[in-house]
C-alpha positions as CSV (number, residue, x, y, z in Angstrom):
1,M,81.0,24.0,71.7
2,T,84.6,23.8,73.1
3,K,85.5,21.1,70.7
4,A,84.0,22.9,67.7
5,L,85.8,26.1,68.5
6,A,89.1,24.2,69.0
7,S,88.8,22.8,65.5
8,V,88.7,26.3,63.9
9,D,92.1,27.6,62.8
10,R,92.0,31.0,64.4
11,K,92.2,32.6,67.8
12,I,88.8,32.7,69.6
13,L,87.8,34.0,73.0
14,F,85.2,31.7,74.4
15,Q,83.1,33.4,77.1
16,I,80.8,31.1,79.1
17,C,77.7,32.5,80.8
18,D,75.3,30.8,83.1
19,W,75.2,33.7,85.5
20,G,77.2,31.8,88.1
21,V,74.2,29.6,88.9
22,D,76.1,26.3,89.5
23,F,79.5,27.7,90.4
24,P,81.1,27.5,86.9
25,A,84.6,28.1,88.3
26,L,84.7,24.4,89.0
27,W,84.2,23.4,85.3
28,A,84.3,26.4,83.0
29,P,88.1,26.9,83.1
30,A,88.6,23.6,81.3
31,L,86.1,24.5,78.6
32,G,86.5,28.3,77.9
33,N,88.4,31.4,78.6
34,T,86.0,33.3,80.9
35,W,83.0,32.5,83.0
36,R,80.3,34.9,84.3
37,I,80.3,34.6,88.1
38,S,77.0,36.3,88.9
39,N,73.7,37.7,87.6
40,D,73.9,40.9,85.6
41,I,75.4,44.1,86.8
42,I,72.9,47.0,87.3
43,P,73.3,50.8,87.2
44,A,73.4,51.2,90.9
45,W,76.3,51.4,93.4
46,R,75.1,48.4,95.5
47,T,75.8,46.1,92.5
48,I,79.6,46.5,93.0
49,F,79.4,45.2,96.6
50,R,77.2,42.3,95.5
51,I,79.4,41.2,92.6
52,L,82.6,41.4,94.6
53,N,81.0,39.2,97.3
54,Q,80.2,36.7,94.7
55,A,83.8,36.8,93.4
56,V,85.3,36.0,96.8
57,P,85.3,32.1,96.4
58,Q,86.2,32.1,92.7
59,T,89.4,34.1,92.4
60,S,91.7,31.1,93.1
61,F,90.4,29.5,89.9
62,A,91.8,32.2,87.7
63,G,95.0,31.8,85.7
64,P,96.5,32.4,82.2
65,G,93.8,31.7,79.7
66,H,90.8,31.5,82.0
67,W,89.4,34.3,84.1
68,P,86.2,35.2,86.1
69,D,83.9,37.6,84.3
70,L,82.3,40.2,86.6
71,D,80.2,41.5,83.7
72,M,80.6,44.8,81.8
73,L,81.8,48.1,83.1
74,E,79.4,50.9,84.1
75,V,82.2,53.4,83.8
76,G,81.0,56.4,81.7
77,N,77.3,55.7,82.1
78,D,76.8,58.6,84.5
79,V,75.6,56.3,87.3
80,F,78.7,56.4,89.6
81,T,80.8,59.2,91.0
82,T,84.4,59.4,89.9
83,P,85.7,57.6,93.0
84,E,83.0,54.9,92.5
85,E,84.1,54.5,88.9
86,Q,87.8,54.2,90.1
87,T,86.7,51.5,92.6
88,H,84.7,49.6,89.9
89,F,87.6,49.8,87.3
90,S,90.3,48.9,89.9
91,L,88.6,45.8,91.2
92,W,87.5,44.5,87.8
93,A,91.1,45.0,86.6
94,I,93.0,43.3,89.5
95,L,90.5,40.4,89.6
96,K,91.4,39.9,85.9
97,S,87.8,40.3,84.7
98,P,87.4,41.2,81.0
99,L,87.3,45.0,80.8
100,T,84.2,45.3,78.6
101,I,83.3,48.9,78.1
102,G,79.5,49.3,78.7
103,A,79.3,53.0,77.9
104,A,78.8,54.9,74.7
105,L,82.1,56.5,73.9
106,N,80.7,58.8,71.3
107,D,77.4,58.5,69.5
108,T,74.5,60.7,68.5
109,L,73.2,60.9,72.1
110,T,76.2,60.6,74.4
111,T,79.8,61.5,74.6
112,I,81.7,60.0,77.6
113,S,83.0,62.5,80.1
114,E,86.8,63.2,80.3
115,S,87.0,62.0,83.9
116,S,85.5,58.6,82.9
117,L,87.6,58.4,79.8
118,R,90.8,59.0,82.0
119,I,89.8,56.1,84.2
120,L,89.3,53.7,81.2
121,K,92.7,54.8,79.8
122,Q,94.6,54.5,83.1
123,K,97.6,52.5,81.8
124,D,98.8,51.1,85.2
125,V,95.3,49.7,86.0
126,I,95.0,48.2,82.5
127,G,98.5,46.7,83.0
128,Y,97.4,44.9,86.2
129,N,94.5,43.4,84.3
130,Q,96.8,42.3,81.4
131,D,99.7,41.2,83.6
132,P,101.4,38.0,82.2
133,L,101.0,36.2,85.5
134,G,97.3,36.1,85.0
135,V,96.7,35.7,88.7
136,S,93.6,37.2,90.2
137,A,93.7,39.4,93.3
138,S,92.0,37.8,96.3
139,F,89.9,39.0,99.2
140,K,92.0,39.4,102.3
141,R,89.9,41.0,105.0
142,R,86.8,43.1,105.6
143,W,86.3,45.4,108.6
144,T,82.5,45.4,108.6
145,E,81.8,48.0,111.3
146,E,84.6,50.3,110.0
147,G,83.3,50.0,106.4
148,F,86.4,49.0,104.4
149,E,88.1,45.9,103.0
150,V,91.3,44.8,101.3
151,W,92.1,42.8,98.2
152,S,95.5,42.0,96.9
153,G,97.5,39.8,94.5
154,P,100.9,39.3,92.8
155,I,101.9,40.9,89.6
156,S,105.0,40.4,87.4
157,G,108.4,41.5,88.7
158,G,107.8,40.3,92.2
159,K,105.4,43.2,92.8
160,T,102.1,43.2,94.6
161,V,98.9,45.2,93.9
162,V,96.6,46.1,96.7
163,A,93.1,47.7,96.8
164,L,91.6,49.1,100.0
165,I,87.9,50.0,99.3
166,N,86.2,52.6,101.4
167,W,82.5,51.6,101.6
168,A,81.6,54.5,103.8
169,D,79.6,57.5,102.5
170,E,82.3,59.9,103.5
171,S,85.9,60.7,102.6
172,R,88.4,59.7,105.4
173,S,91.9,58.7,106.1
174,L,92.4,54.9,106.1
175,S,95.4,52.7,106.9
176,L,96.6,49.7,105.0
177,D,98.3,47.3,107.4
178,L,100.9,45.5,105.2
179,P,100.7,42.2,107.2
180,V,97.1,41.8,106.1
181,V,98.5,41.2,102.6
182,G,101.4,39.1,103.8
183,L,104.0,41.9,103.8
184,Q,106.0,43.9,106.4
185,H,107.9,46.4,104.3
186,A,108.0,47.9,100.8
187,Q,110.8,49.9,99.3
188,T,108.4,51.7,97.0
189,L,104.7,52.2,97.2
190,R,102.9,53.8,94.3
191,N,99.4,55.2,95.0
192,I,97.9,54.9,91.6
193,W,94.8,57.2,91.8
194,D,96.6,59.8,94.0
195,E,99.6,59.7,91.6
196,S,101.9,59.7,94.6
197,V,104.9,57.7,95.7
198,A,106.1,56.7,99.2
199,L,109.4,55.1,100.0
200,N,110.6,52.7,102.7
201,V,107.0,51.9,103.9
202,R,107.2,49.9,107.1
203,T,104.2,47.9,108.4
204,S,101.5,50.4,107.4
205,Y,100.5,53.1,105.0
206,S,97.8,55.8,105.4
207,A,96.1,57.9,102.9
208,N,92.8,59.8,102.4
209,V,90.2,57.7,100.5
210,A,87.1,59.3,99.0
211,A,83.6,58.1,99.8
212,H,83.2,54.8,97.9
213,G,86.7,55.2,96.6
214,T,89.7,52.9,96.6
215,M,93.3,53.2,97.7
216,L,95.0,51.3,94.8
217,V,98.7,50.8,95.5
218,E,101.6,48.9,93.8
219,L,104.3,47.6,96.2
220,E,107.8,46.8,95.1
221,G,110.9,45.6,96.9
222,T,108.9,43.9,99.7
223,T,109.7,42.0,102.8
224,E,107.3,39.2,103.9
225,A,105.3,39.7,107.1
226,G,107.0,38.7,110.3
227,R,110.5,39.6,109.1
228,Y,112.2,42.7,110.5
229,P,115.6,43.1,108.8
230,A,117.9,45.3,111.0
231,D,118.9,47.5,108.1
232,I,115.2,48.5,107.7
233,F,113.6,48.3,111.1
234,A,116.5,48.8,113.6
235,T,117.0,52.2,115.3
236,S,119.6,53.6,117.6
237,D,119.7,56.5,120.0
238,G,123.5,56.6,119.9
239,S,123.9,55.1,123.4
240,V,126.9,52.9,124.1
241,F,126.6,50.1,126.6
242,G,129.6,48.8,128.5
243,H,130.3,45.2,129.6
244,F,129.5,44.2,133.1
């Protein structure tokens, strides 16, 4: 099939699907553009956790021209809350999965809600998915008992995108420890779904995250973990010490 499509004088997106049965990440990138990593998505919240688990060992195989396919989006199908749809869309986007809309945008039976449509049209999140680097975000750490986890990856311009998922059934304040994603400081942090900006973020950043929601942030002007430049971290109480 690959050879036949290569002989056609037109651009073709070749999507391979064997539902992740024999770990296609090992061979599919050489043959096609995307590969399904798992069995089908279902209209239930538990499917998001399951598919992300299956994505963990496959993200390093992604790159320009070949990406893991986490299956279609359920955004707009009235099966998830708004925070759940934001989590779904965020993670599919930063893992570089094809963003295949699985909802009816407007037909004789259904018109998509405005909240779901805003999610599908969020330009920053789409931009992370279409970023020229083509590098998938990767799983960094899960706090099992505390019920949250962190994914992150590089994007163009020396920036980093990070997603902290709140798996708990309640809204709460959660902290992103920057060293978990290899950083110590960010000159600018953009909280995408909150539409807020924080400056000069040192070591950690906290925000309220809705039940099953995601803190999706873009970090710019970063310092790698373990480095503490004096112009950023040093403080003084004004004391003057003499020589003895």
